[in-house]
N, C-alpha and C positions, 0 to 999 in steps of 0.2 A: 523436917519441919515444913509444913505447907505454907507457901507464900500467898497471902491474900491479895485480892485485886487492889485493895486500898494501898498496899505496899508498892505497887508498880508505878503509881503516879498517874494522874489524870491525862497528861499529855501522851504518855505511852499507850494507855488504854484507847484514847481517841484515835491515835495513829493506827493501832491494830484494827479498830472498828472500820476506819476508812479503807484500809487495805482489803479486809474481808468483803465489805460492801461493794468495793470497786470490782473485785474478782467475780462476785455474784452477778453484778450487772453485766460484766463482760461475758460471762457464761451464757446469760440470757440472749445477749446480742449474737452470739455464735450459734447456739443450739435452740433457743427459745425454751420456755418451761415445758411445753408439750413435747418438744423434741427430746428433752432429758427424761421425761416420765416414761417414754415408750422404749427406752434403751436400758442397758445395764448401768448407765449413769444414775439411774434412780436408786441403785443400791448404795448404801452408806459408804462403803470402802472405796468404790469406784468414783463416787461423787466427790469425796474429800480429796482423792488423789488428783482428779481433774482440776479442782479448784486450787489445790496446792501448786500445780504446775503453772496455772495462770498467775498466781501471786508471785511466783518466782520470775516469770517473764515481766510482770509489772515492776518488780524491784530492779530489773535491768533496763527500764525505760521503754518497754514495748508500747507502741501506740495501740490503744484499745478501741478507738472510735473510728477506725478506717473501714468503711463498708466493704471494699473489695478484699481487704485482708481477712475480715471476718467471714466473708463468703468462702474464701479459699480454705480457711480453717474448718468451716462447717463441712465442706466436702472431704477434707482429710480425716476429720473425726468420724464422720459417718462411714468412711471406708475402713478405718481402724476398728470400729465397733462391729462392722459386718464380718471382718476377718476374725475378730475375737469370738464371735458367735459360732463361727465355723469350727474353730479350734477347741472351743470350750467343751464340745461334746466328745472330743477325742482324748482330752487330757485325763479323764476319769478311767479310760480303758488302756491307754498306752503311756509309757514314760516319755516325757518330752525329749529326753535324750535320744530316743529312737526316731523322732520326727525329722522331717526334712529341715534343713538349716533355715529356710525361710519362715518356718512356723515356730521355731524354738523360742524366739523372743516373745511371741504372742503367748505361747504356752507358759513361759516363765511368769508373765504378768498374771495369767489366770491362776496359777498356783499361788502367787503372792497375794491374791485376793481371798484365798480360801483358808489358809492355815497360818497361824501366828501373825495376824495382820498388823499387830503393833510392833513386831520385831523390826529393828532398824534396817536389817537387810531387805526385808520385804517392802518396807516403805520406800527404800531407795530404788528397788526394781520398778515399783509403780510410778514413782516420780520421774525416773529416767525415761520410762516408756512414753508418758504423756508429753514430757518436754521434747522428746525426739519427734513426736507427731506434730506438736504445735509450733515449735520454734522456727522451722523453715517458712511457716506461713506469715510470720511477722518480722520481716527484715527491717522495717521502718522503726526508728527509735526516736524518742523525744530528745530535744536539744538538751545538752548538759546544763544550760542556764536558761531558766524560764523568764526571769525578769530582764527588762531592757536596761542598758547602761544609763547612768544618770544624765549624760550629756546628749543622749539621742533626742529627747523631747525638745531641747533648745535647737538642735540641728534641724529637726523636722519643722519646727516653727519658723525658723529663719528661711527655710526653703519654700514655705507655703506663701500663698497670696494673702497678705495681711492688709485689711482695710479698717482703719479706725481702731487699731489694736485688737481686731477680732478676725477669725477665719470662719469659713463655713464648715459645719459638721457634715461629713459625707452621708450620714443618715442612711446606711445601707439597707435598712428594712422599711424605709418610708414611715417612720413612727411619728404620730401626731404630737407626742410629748417630747420630741427631740428639742434640744436647746437651740438648734439651727446655727446661731452665731455664738462662738465661744472665745473666751480670752485664753491666754497662755496658762493662767492658773487653773482654769476650768478644764482644759483639754487633758485627755487621757491617751497614753500610747497603747494602741491596740494591735494584736496580731491579725494581719489580713487572713492568713490561713491559720486557724486556731492551733494553739500550742498542743492541745489534747489530741489533735489529728496529725501531729508531726511538724507543725509550722515552726520554723526556726526563729530565735529571738535576734533577728538581724534587721538592719535598716531597710533592706529590700522588702521585708515582710511586715514592716511597721507603718502605721498610719495614726493620725490624730483624730479623735472623735470626742463627743461629749460623754459624760459619765453615764447618762441615761441609756444611750445607744450601746455603750460598751457593756453595761450590766445586762441589758436585754439580749445582746448578741449571744452571750454564753459561748458554747463550743461550736457554733455554726460558722 
């Protein structure tokens, strides 16, 4: 019996959409659209395998918006694609079992993209391949807890320079619409180093600012 999308629930569908969209944005950050079009990642089975590996890393808290990590991944992916292109020509003529040990894993991946691509065994080969390429590039993980503790805001407020029941907003981007002077009720606890870039939800990485600055800062 086919399970309709309406049976899954809106929250689960929305979560799945966020996960897929997040992996697509991450893939662009690593390779760019043009970089994927010019490689075997433009092929459906390779593309889905690549995205699947990224989604798996995301589910384990990998930081997706770290520039240096993404550059490292781009170099690793390009190297893997270059090796796959070299081996791809030989797989059709030779059994991968007769290949040098260093090429067998590459050949197994190529075979897994050609025949029975929906078979669980072949999907695992492809997923394991890209996970092995990408995982070492992303050692940084998101903090287990994103939100700050309830008492941190009061602690930061008590440690701040309060004048007439207000503190100065740090206004990190020099915004003209910044509230400038904010009360405790108006203040928002912000990650100095964004959570999406691996910033921990700790007192050392926390600051108070107005909601306008906090919203505009985003992942910067």
